[in-house]
C-alpha positions in Angstrom: 147.1 33.8 128.1 148.1 35.5 131.2 151.5 34.5 132.4 152.1 37.9 134.7 149.8 40.5 136.2 151.8 42.1 139.2 154.9 42.1 140.3 155.1 42.9 144.6 158.2 44.0 146.5 158.9 44.8 149.9 161.5 47.2 150.1 162.6 49.7 153.0 159.2 48.6 154.2 157.5 49.3 151.3 155.2 47.1 149.0 154.4 48.4 145.7 152.4 46.4 143.5 152.6 46.8 139.6 149.9 44.7 137.1 148.7 44.5 133.3 145.2 44.3 134.9 143.8 45.8 138.0 143.8 43.4 140.9 142.9 44.8 144.4 145.3 44.9 147.4 145.6 44.2 150.9 148.0 43.9 153.6 147.5 42.8 157.2 143.8 42.8 156.5 143.5 46.7 155.4 142.5 47.3 152.2 145.2 49.3 149.9 143.6 49.4 146.9 140.0 47.8 145.9 141.8 47.5 142.6 144.3 49.6 140.4 147.4 48.5 138.1 149.5 50.5 140.4 149.6 50.6 144.0 152.0 51.9 146.7 152.2 50.7 150.6 154.6 52.8 152.7 155.8 52.6 156.6 155.8 49.1 157.1 157.8 48.1 159.9 160.1 44.4 160.5 157.8 41.8 160.9 155.5 39.4 159.5 152.7 41.1 156.8 150.4 39.0 155.0 149.7 40.0 151.4 146.6 39.6 150.0 146.2 39.7 146.2 142.2 40.1 145.0 139.6 40.6 142.3 138.2 43.8 142.2 135.0 42.2 143.6 137.3 42.0 146.9 137.6 37.6 146.8 140.8 36.4 147.6 142.9 35.3 144.6 145.8 34.0 146.9 147.6 34.9 150.2 151.6 35.0 151.2 153.1 35.7 154.2 156.3 38.1 154.2 158.0 38.2 156.7 160.5 41.3 156.7 163.6 41.0 159.1 163.8 44.9 159.0 162.7 48.1 158.3 165.1 47.6 155.2 164.3 44.3 154.4 164.0 43.4 150.5 160.9 40.8 149.5 160.0 40.2 146.0 156.7 38.3 145.2 155.4 38.2 141.7 151.7 36.8 141.2 151.6 34.0 138.0 148.2 33.2 136.3 146.8 34.7 139.8 148.7 32.8 142.0 151.6 34.8 144.6 155.0 33.2 144.5 158.0 33.8 145.9 160.2 35.2 143.0 163.9 34.5 142.8 166.5 37.2 142.0 167.6 37.2 138.5 164.9 35.1 137.6 163.3 35.1 134.4 159.3 36.1 134.4 158.5 34.9 131.6 160.1 31.1 132.1 159.1 31.5 136.1 154.9 32.1 134.6 155.3 28.8 132.5 157.0 27.1 134.6 154.6 27.6 138.0 151.7 29.3 136.7 148.6 26.6 137.3 147.2 24.7 134.3 143.4 24.1 133.6 141.8 21.4 134.7 142.3 18.1 132.3 140.1 16.9 129.8 138.5 13.6 131.2 138.0 15.3 134.8 136.6 18.5 133.4 134.0 16.3 131.1 133.0 14.7 135.0 132.2 17.6 136.2 130.1 18.6 133.1 128.2 15.2 133.7 127.5 16.4 137.2 125.4 19.7 136.4 123.1 18.2 133.6 120.2 17.5 135.9 119.1 19.0 139.5 117.8 22.3 140.6 120.2 25.1 140.6 120.8 24.9 143.9 122.4 21.2 143.9 124.4 22.3 140.9 126.1 25.2 142.6 126.7 22.3 145.5 127.9 19.7 143.2 130.2 23.1 141.6 131.7 24.1 144.7 134.4 21.4 145.1 135.6 21.6 142.2 136.1 25.2 142.1 138.2 24.6 145.6 140.8 21.8 143.6 140.8 22.7 139.7 141.9 25.8 137.5 139.7 26.7 134.7 140.0 28.3 131.2 137.7 31.1 130.2 135.9 28.6 127.6 135.2 25.9 130.2 133.6 28.7 132.3 131.6 29.4 129.7 130.5 25.9 129.1 129.6 24.9 132.8 127.5 28.2 133.1 125.1 27.1 130.2 124.7 24.3 132.9 122.2 27.0 134.1 119.2 28.1 132.8 118.1 31.9 134.6 121.0 34.1 133.7 121.5 35.1 137.2 122.1 31.9 138.1 124.8 31.8 135.3 126.2 35.0 136.5 126.9 33.6 139.9 128.5 30.5 138.3 131.0 32.7 136.4 131.5 34.9 139.5 132.1 31.5 141.4 134.2 30.4 138.8 136.3 34.1 138.6 139.3 33.5 141.4 140.1 30.1 139.7 140.1 31.7 136.0 143.7 31.4 134.4 142.7 33.3 131.4 140.4 36.0 132.6 141.4 38.6 130.5 139.1 37.1 128.0 135.9 37.2 129.6 134.4 38.7 127.4 133.9 35.8 125.4 131.4 34.9 127.9 129.1 38.2 127.0 126.3 36.2 125.0 125.4 34.7 128.3 124.7 37.7 129.9 121.9 39.9 127.5 121.3 41.9 130.4 123.5 44.7 131.0 123.4 44.3 135.1 124.5 40.7 135.1 127.2 41.7 132.1 128.7 44.2 134.2 128.9 42.3 137.2 130.5 39.4 135.4 133.1 41.6 134.1 133.6 42.9 137.6 134.4 39.5 139.0 136.8 39.1 136.0 138.4 43.0 136.2 137.8 43.9 132.8 136.1 46.8 131.8 
């Protein structure tokens, strides 16, 4: 499971981002990096700054407001399972990840979702899935099962991309490769999950 993907800190008007897997970074609406494992932004003035962590395809994973009280203020942020949170000084990062990282949808709710996706057109299934994506987090195994609800490969790929920002173990996305025999759609899904 992905426990820690990034640490960002604002130090002397600087934001740095380090991650195990590539993530995008936007500060105050400006794309700093569309996807990298190490990024640095210098020259930030004191005041409010909006930091957004994104997938490689540009979908916002999480947003955090940083208030630098001066040009030398220090604010530490940690992205745990794709959720941006403020870290406490001296915090054990692995413990922080266990305690504050999201949990996957529970089995009863997951089974209820699968039942809603059994019948209907592709468009209706996407409409039914949308509120669940807003409310819950999913494992790759669950995403794979959900994608099987669509017959067409392009619909499966769209469902997988839709679920990407709410997946707690995106590093396992290659387990869905059998769903996408087309190299084009497989690559689109890999890009959405930030894997090669």
